[in-house]
ZAROMI-816187 format. One record per residue (C-alpha): residue number from 1; residue in one letter; x, y, z. Coordinates in steps of 0.2 Angstrom, whole numbers. Each point is the difference from the previous one (the first is absolute). Layout:
N
+-----+-----+-------+-------+-------+
|   n | res |    px |    py |    pz |
+-----+-----+-------+-------+-------+
| NUM |   A |     X |     Y |     Z |
...
+-----+-----+-------+-------+-------+
This chain:
334
+-----+-----+-------+-------+-------+
|   n | res |    px |    py |    pz |
+-----+-----+-------+-------+-------+
|   1 |   M |   -22 |   -17 |  -555 |
|   2 |   L |   -11 |    18 |     0 |
|   3 |   K |     1 |    -4 |    21 |
|   4 |   N |    20 |     1 |    -3 |
|   5 |   N |     0 |    15 |   -10 |
|   6 |   S |   -13 |    10 |    13 |
|   7 |   S |     9 |    -6 |    14 |
|   8 |   S |    17 |     4 |    -6 |
|   9 |   I |    -6 |    17 |    -6 |
|  10 |   E |    -8 |     4 |    16 |
|  11 |   M |    18 |    -4 |    10 |
|  12 |   S |     9 |    10 |   -13 |
|  13 |   Q |   -12 |    16 |     5 |
|  14 |   N |     2 |    -3 |    18 |
|  15 |   N |    20 |     0 |    -3 |
|  16 |   K |    -2 |    14 |    -7 |
|  17 |   N |   -10 |    10 |    14 |
|  18 |   I |    12 |    -9 |    12 |
|  19 |   N |    14 |     8 |   -10 |
|  20 |   W |    -8 |    17 |     1 |
|  21 |   K |    -4 |    -1 |    17 |
|  22 |   N |    19 |    -3 |     3 |
|  23 |   T |     5 |    14 |   -13 |
|  24 |   L |   -10 |    12 |    11 |
|  25 |   F |     5 |    -7 |    16 |
|  26 |   V |    17 |     5 |    -4 |
|  27 |   I |    -2 |    15 |    -7 |
|  28 |   F |   -10 |     5 |    17 |
|  29 |   D |    15 |    -8 |    12 |
|  30 |   K |    15 |     8 |   -12 |
|  31 |   G |   -11 |    17 |     0 |
|  32 |   S |    -7 |     4 |    13 |
|  33 |   T |     9 |     9 |    12 |
|  34 |   T |     5 |    10 |   -14 |
|  35 |   I |   -17 |     3 |    -6 |
|  36 |   G |    -5 |     3 |    21 |
|  37 |   L |    16 |    14 |     1 |
|  38 |   A |    -8 |     8 |   -15 |
|  39 |   L |   -16 |     1 |     3 |
|  40 |   L |     3 |     6 |    19 |
|  41 |   F |    12 |    14 |    -8 |
|  42 |   I |   -14 |     5 |   -12 |
|  43 |   I |   -12 |     0 |    15 |
|  44 |   M |     6 |    10 |    10 |
|  45 |   S |     6 |    14 |   -13 |
|  46 |   I |   -16 |     0 |    -3 |
|  47 |   I |    -9 |     3 |    19 |
|  48 |   T |    15 |    10 |     7 |
|  49 |   T |     8 |    15 |   -12 |
|  50 |   D |    15 |     1 |    13 |
|  51 |   F |     5 |   -18 |    -3 |
|  52 |   L |     8 |     2 |   -17 |
|  53 |   T |    12 |    13 |     5 |
|  54 |   V |    20 |     0 |    -3 |
|  55 |   D |     2 |     2 |    20 |
|  56 |   N |   -14 |   -13 |     4 |
|  57 |   L |     6 |   -13 |   -10 |
|  58 |   V |    20 |     3 |     6 |
|  59 |   N |    -9 |     0 |    18 |
|  60 |   V |    -7 |   -16 |    -4 |
|  61 |   M |    15 |    -8 |    -4 |
|  62 |   R |    10 |     8 |    13 |
|  63 |   Q |   -12 |    -9 |    12 |
|  64 |   S |    -2 |   -16 |    -8 |
|  65 |   S |    17 |    -2 |     2 |
|  66 |   V |     0 |    -9 |    17 |
|  67 |   L |   -14 |   -11 |    -6 |
|  68 |   C |    10 |    -5 |   -16 |
|  69 |   I |    17 |    -5 |    10 |
|  70 |   M |   -13 |    -9 |    13 |
|  71 |   A |    -7 |    -8 |   -15 |
|  72 |   V |    13 |    -7 |    -8 |
|  73 |   A |     7 |   -10 |    16 |
|  74 |   M |   -18 |    -7 |     0 |
|  75 |   T |     0 |    -5 |   -17 |
|  76 |   F |    15 |   -13 |     4 |
|  77 |   I |    -8 |    -7 |    15 |
|  78 |   I |   -17 |    -2 |    -7 |
|  79 |   I |     7 |    -9 |   -15 |
|  80 |   T |     9 |   -14 |    10 |
|  81 |   G |   -18 |    -1 |     9 |
|  82 |   G |     2 |     9 |    16 |
|  83 |   I |    -4 |    16 |     5 |
|  84 |   D |     5 |    13 |    13 |
|  85 |   L |   -14 |     9 |    12 |
|  86 |   S |    15 |     8 |     8 |
|  87 |   A |     6 |    13 |   -14 |
|  88 |   G |    -8 |    14 |     8 |
|  89 |   S |     9 |    -2 |    18 |
|  90 |   Q |    15 |    -4 |   -12 |
|  91 |   L |    -1 |    20 |    -4 |
|  92 |   A |    -4 |     5 |    17 |
|  93 |   V |    14 |    -9 |     7 |
|  94 |   S |    14 |     6 |   -15 |
|  95 |   G |    -7 |    18 |     2 |
|  96 |   V |     3 |     0 |    20 |
|  97 |   A |    16 |    -7 |    -2 |
|  98 |   V |     9 |    10 |   -15 |
|  99 |   S |    -5 |    16 |    11 |
| 100 |   G |     3 |    -6 |    17 |
| 101 |   L |    19 |    -4 |    -8 |
| 102 |   I |     0 |    16 |   -10 |
| 103 |   V |    -6 |    11 |    16 |
| 104 |   A |    14 |   -11 |    10 |
| 105 |   G |    12 |     8 |   -10 |
| 106 |   V |     4 |   -12 |   -14 |
| 107 |   P |     5 |     3 |   -16 |
| 108 |   I |   -14 |     0 |   -13 |
| 109 |   P |     7 |   -12 |   -11 |
| 110 |   L |     5 |   -12 |    13 |
| 111 |   A |   -17 |     2 |    10 |
| 112 |   I |   -11 |    -5 |   -20 |
| 113 |   L |    13 |   -14 |     1 |
| 114 |   L |    -2 |    -8 |    17 |
| 115 |   T |   -21 |     3 |    -2 |
| 116 |   I |     0 |   -11 |   -18 |
| 117 |   I |    11 |   -13 |    11 |
| 118 |   I |   -14 |     1 |    13 |
| 119 |   G |   -12 |    -3 |   -10 |
| 120 |   G |     9 |   -14 |   -11 |
| 121 |   L |     2 |    -8 |    17 |
| 122 |   I |   -17 |     1 |     4 |
| 123 |   G |    -5 |    -7 |   -17 |
| 124 |   L |    11 |   -15 |     5 |
| 125 |   F |    -5 |    -6 |    15 |
| 126 |   M |   -18 |     2 |    -6 |
| 127 |   G |     5 |   -10 |   -17 |
| 128 |   T |    10 |   -13 |    12 |
| 129 |   V |   -15 |    -3 |    12 |
| 130 |   I |   -10 |    -4 |   -16 |
| 131 |   S |    12 |   -11 |   -10 |
| 132 |   T |     5 |   -10 |    14 |
| 133 |   Q |   -13 |    -1 |    11 |
| 134 |   N |   -14 |    -3 |   -12 |
| 135 |   I |   -11 |    13 |    10 |
| 136 |   P |   -13 |    10 |   -15 |
| 137 |   P |     9 |    18 |    -3 |
| 138 |   F |   -17 |     6 |     3 |
| 139 |   I |     2 |    -4 |    18 |
| 140 |   V |    17 |     5 |     2 |
| 141 |   T |     0 |    17 |    -9 |
| 142 |   L |   -16 |     4 |    10 |
| 143 |   A |     9 |    -5 |    15 |
| 144 |   M |    15 |    12 |    -3 |
| 145 |   L |   -12 |    14 |    -4 |
| 146 |   T |    -6 |     0 |    17 |
| 147 |   I |    18 |    -2 |     5 |
| 148 |   L |     8 |    14 |   -10 |
| 149 |   S |   -12 |    11 |     4 |
| 150 |   G |     1 |    -3 |    19 |
| 151 |   I |    20 |     4 |    -2 |
| 152 |   A |    -3 |    16 |   -10 |
| 153 |   F |   -11 |     6 |    14 |
| 154 |   V |    10 |    -5 |    12 |
| 155 |   Y |    16 |     7 |    -7 |
| 156 |   T |    -9 |    17 |    -4 |
| 157 |   E |   -11 |     0 |    18 |
| 158 |   G |   -14 |     4 |   -14 |
| 159 |   T |     8 |    17 |    -4 |
| 160 |   P |     6 |     3 |   -18 |
| 161 |   I |    19 |     1 |    -3 |
| 162 |   V |     1 |    18 |   -10 |
| 163 |   V |    18 |     1 |   -11 |
| 164 |   S |     3 |    18 |    -3 |
| 165 |   D |    15 |    -3 |   -12 |
| 166 |   A |    -2 |     7 |   -17 |
| 167 |   V |     8 |   -13 |   -10 |
| 168 |   F |    -9 |   -13 |     7 |
| 169 |   R |   -18 |     7 |    -5 |
| 170 |   E |     9 |     2 |   -18 |
| 171 |   I |    -4 |   -18 |    -3 |
| 172 |   G |   -20 |     0 |     3 |
| 173 |   R |    -1 |    19 |    -6 |
| 174 |   G |    13 |     5 |   -11 |
| 175 |   F |     5 |    -1 |   -18 |
| 176 |   I |    13 |    -6 |   -13 |
| 177 |   G |    -1 |     9 |   -13 |
| 178 |   P |   -18 |     2 |    -3 |
| 179 |   I |    -5 |   -15 |     7 |
| 180 |   P |    -4 |    -2 |    19 |
| 181 |   T |    12 |   -14 |     8 |
| 182 |   A |   -16 |    -9 |     7 |
| 183 |   I |    -1 |    -6 |   -17 |
| 184 |   V |    18 |    -3 |    -7 |
| 185 |   I |     2 |   -11 |    17 |
| 186 |   M |   -18 |    -8 |    -8 |
| 187 |   I |     5 |    -2 |   -17 |
| 188 |   I |    18 |    -7 |     6 |
| 189 |   V |    -6 |   -14 |    12 |
| 190 |   A |   -18 |    -4 |   -13 |
| 191 |   I |    14 |    -4 |   -14 |
| 192 |   I |    11 |   -10 |    11 |
| 193 |   G |   -15 |    -8 |     5 |
| 194 |   H |    -3 |    -4 |   -17 |
| 195 |   L |    15 |    -5 |    -6 |
| 196 |   L |     2 |   -13 |    15 |
| 197 |   L |   -16 |    -8 |    -2 |
| 198 |   S |     2 |    -2 |   -20 |
| 199 |   H |    18 |     0 |    -4 |
| 200 |   T |     7 |   -11 |    13 |
| 201 |   R |     3 |   -18 |     6 |
| 202 |   F |    -9 |     4 |    18 |
| 203 |   G |   -16 |     8 |    -7 |
| 204 |   R |    -3 |   -15 |   -12 |
| 205 |   Y |     2 |    -8 |    16 |
| 206 |   V |   -14 |     9 |     8 |
| 207 |   Y |   -12 |    -1 |   -12 |
| 208 |   T |     3 |   -19 |    -1 |
| 209 |   I |    -2 |    -1 |    20 |
| 210 |   G |   -17 |    10 |    -1 |
| 211 |   D |    -6 |   -11 |   -15 |
| 212 |   N |     4 |   -17 |     9 |
| 213 |   E |    14 |     0 |    16 |
| 214 |   E |    -1 |   -19 |    -2 |
| 215 |   A |     6 |    -2 |   -16 |
| 216 |   A |    13 |    15 |     2 |
| 217 |   R |     6 |   -12 |    14 |
| 218 |   L |     3 |   -14 |   -10 |
| 219 |   C |     7 |     9 |   -13 |
| 220 |   G |    15 |     5 |    11 |
| 221 |   I |    -4 |    18 |     6 |
| 222 |   N |     3 |     4 |    17 |
| 223 |   V |   -20 |     4 |     5 |
| 224 |   K |     5 |     7 |    18 |
| 225 |   L |    15 |    10 |    -5 |
| 226 |   V |    -9 |     9 |   -14 |
| 227 |   K |   -16 |     4 |    13 |
| 228 |   T |    12 |     8 |    11 |
| 229 |   S |     8 |    10 |   -12 |
| 230 |   V |   -13 |     6 |    -7 |
| 231 |   Y |    -8 |     4 |    18 |
| 232 |   A |    18 |     7 |     3 |
| 233 |   F |     0 |    11 |   -15 |
| 234 |   G |   -18 |     7 |     2 |
| 235 |   G |     3 |     4 |    18 |
| 236 |   A |    16 |    12 |    -9 |
| 237 |   I |   -11 |     8 |   -12 |
| 238 |   M |   -14 |     3 |    13 |
| 239 |   A |    14 |    10 |    10 |
| 240 |   I |     4 |    10 |   -17 |
| 241 |   A |   -20 |     5 |     1 |
| 242 |   G |     2 |     2 |    20 |
| 243 |   I |    15 |    13 |    -4 |
| 244 |   V |   -11 |    10 |   -13 |
| 245 |   L |   -15 |     2 |    11 |
| 246 |   A |    10 |     8 |    15 |
| 247 |   S |     8 |    11 |   -12 |
| 248 |   R |   -14 |     6 |    -8 |
| 249 |   L |    -9 |     2 |    18 |
| 250 |   S |    18 |     6 |     7 |
| 251 |   S |    -5 |   -12 |    16 |
| 252 |   G |     1 |   -19 |     3 |
| 253 |   S |   -19 |    -2 |     5 |
| 254 |   P |    -5 |   -18 |    12 |
| 255 |   N |   -16 |     3 |    -9 |
| 256 |   A |     7 |     2 |   -19 |
| 257 |   G |    -5 |   -11 |   -13 |
| 258 |   T |   -15 |    -8 |     9 |
| 259 |   G |   -12 |   -10 |   -12 |
| 260 |   S |    13 |     4 |   -15 |
| 261 |   E |     4 |   -19 |    -1 |
| 262 |   L |   -19 |    -3 |    -6 |
| 263 |   D |     4 |    14 |   -15 |
| 264 |   A |    14 |    -9 |    -4 |
| 265 |   I |    -6 |   -17 |     1 |
| 266 |   A |   -15 |     8 |   -12 |
| 267 |   A |    12 |     8 |   -13 |
| 268 |   V |     9 |   -16 |    -3 |
| 269 |   V |   -15 |   -11 |    -3 |
| 270 |   L |    -9 |    13 |   -10 |
| 271 |   G |    15 |     0 |    -8 |
| 272 |   G |    -2 |   -19 |    -5 |
| 273 |   T |     9 |    -8 |    11 |
| 274 |   N |    -9 |   -16 |     5 |
| 275 |   L |    -2 |     0 |    18 |
| 276 |   F |     3 |   -19 |     2 |
| 277 |   G |    17 |     2 |    -7 |
| 278 |   G |     8 |    -4 |   -16 |
| 279 |   E |    -2 |    15 |   -14 |
| 280 |   G |     0 |    17 |     3 |
| 281 |   K |    12 |    16 |    -8 |
| 282 |   I |     8 |    16 |     6 |
| 283 |   S |    -9 |    11 |   -16 |
| 284 |   G |   -18 |    -7 |     5 |
| 285 |   T |     5 |     5 |    21 |
| 286 |   L |     4 |    15 |    -5 |
| 287 |   M |   -20 |     3 |    -9 |
| 288 |   G |    -7 |    -5 |    16 |
| 289 |   V |    10 |    11 |     8 |
| 290 |   A |    -5 |    15 |   -11 |
| 291 |   I |   -18 |    -5 |     0 |
| 292 |   I |     2 |     1 |    22 |
| 293 |   S |    11 |    15 |    -2 |
| 294 |   I |   -14 |     8 |   -10 |
| 295 |   L |   -16 |    -5 |     6 |
| 296 |   N |     9 |     8 |    19 |
| 297 |   N |     2 |    14 |   -10 |
| 298 |   G |   -17 |     2 |    -8 |
| 299 |   L |    -9 |    -3 |    16 |
| 300 |   N |    10 |    12 |    10 |
| 301 |   L |    -4 |    13 |   -13 |
| 302 |   L |   -18 |    -4 |     0 |
| 303 |   N |     0 |     3 |    18 |
| 304 |   V |    -5 |   -16 |     4 |
| 305 |   S |     1 |    -5 |    20 |
| 306 |   S |    16 |   -11 |     6 |
| 307 |   Y |   -15 |   -12 |     7 |
| 308 |   N |    -8 |     0 |   -18 |
| 309 |   Q |    16 |    -3 |    -9 |
| 310 |   L |     5 |   -16 |    12 |
| 311 |   M |   -17 |    -8 |    -6 |
| 312 |   I |     4 |     3 |   -19 |
| 313 |   K |    16 |    -8 |     3 |
| 314 |   G |    -5 |   -15 |     7 |
| 315 |   V |   -12 |    -1 |   -13 |
| 316 |   V |    13 |     1 |   -14 |
| 317 |   I |    10 |   -11 |    11 |
| 318 |   L |   -12 |   -12 |    -1 |
| 319 |   L |    -4 |     1 |   -18 |
| 320 |   A |    19 |    -3 |    -4 |
| 321 |   V |    -1 |   -16 |    10 |
| 322 |   W |   -15 |    -7 |    -9 |
| 323 |   L |     4 |     7 |   -14 |
| 324 |   N |    19 |   -12 |     2 |
| 325 |   S |   -10 |   -14 |     6 |
| 326 |   I |   -10 |    -2 |   -16 |
| 327 |   K |    15 |     1 |    -9 |
| 328 |   A |     9 |   -16 |     9 |
| 329 |   R |   -17 |   -10 |    -1 |
| 330 |   R |    -2 |     5 |   -18 |
| 331 |   K |    17 |    -6 |    -5 |
| 332 |   A |     2 |   -14 |    10 |
| 333 |   S |   -15 |    -5 |   -10 |
| 334 |   V |     6 |     3 |   -17 |
+-----+-----+-------+-------+-------+
């Protein structure tokens, strides 16, 4: 009898310990991005006096607009269990396309629309290949990274296409009232992404496919169509990011966007999106973008060399993926 009682007490204590551990894990899981962002903001405010100024903070938001737009598209793709390594090259192609069209005399609204269509078609092609041929997204998008980069260099002959039109420059440099136009575009894209992902049947399908593709198929979801649509949508959004970047640079450069796909992936993962699919939010992605943008800005203010910045950002990406892997394993064991 005494043995049974002591065994029961021991089991009760073990259950309490497990519950406390689970509670702590949930708190860390839900608040880790917010805590990380707050700590980074405080650290940068302390170590450099130039960081916490209105002009610099507005500049951070403006510079983060392109990354944020890219990250919204990447969030959809990663939630389905996919990846897009061609995002940087899509930026270059979009910037080159819109700049070339404007220089050729095409009206700016039409040039922008055609560029977005081109981006959508690029995404549609990748999505079709991935979903119908069962080729891993990593391979398809890696190949497209090279192909699109080559197209941009061939079209421009390695020379940026300079756009002198003042109206076009307003997209990346202008203001709507007191707010930079690029930030307004970023907010609109983020809101559209949030509404699509959280309040539509399409968004529910995206989550379901990422969580369990076979179960989604058995539930009657057209998995191929949804995955293809996600990449097409992503391509169109990447084109918008390319247009904003080209406007800010006043040119379409084949080198623009190089390596930006890694920043976008890091921002999405830092924001809590599961790299293996099925989980993520646009709100989390926005915080991930803020972390990457503040880190970039702070390192520039501290005059850290570009080579050292690459190493630091690489460590951040590795850390984000490692934490994501730990979270996935922890949830699988619960």
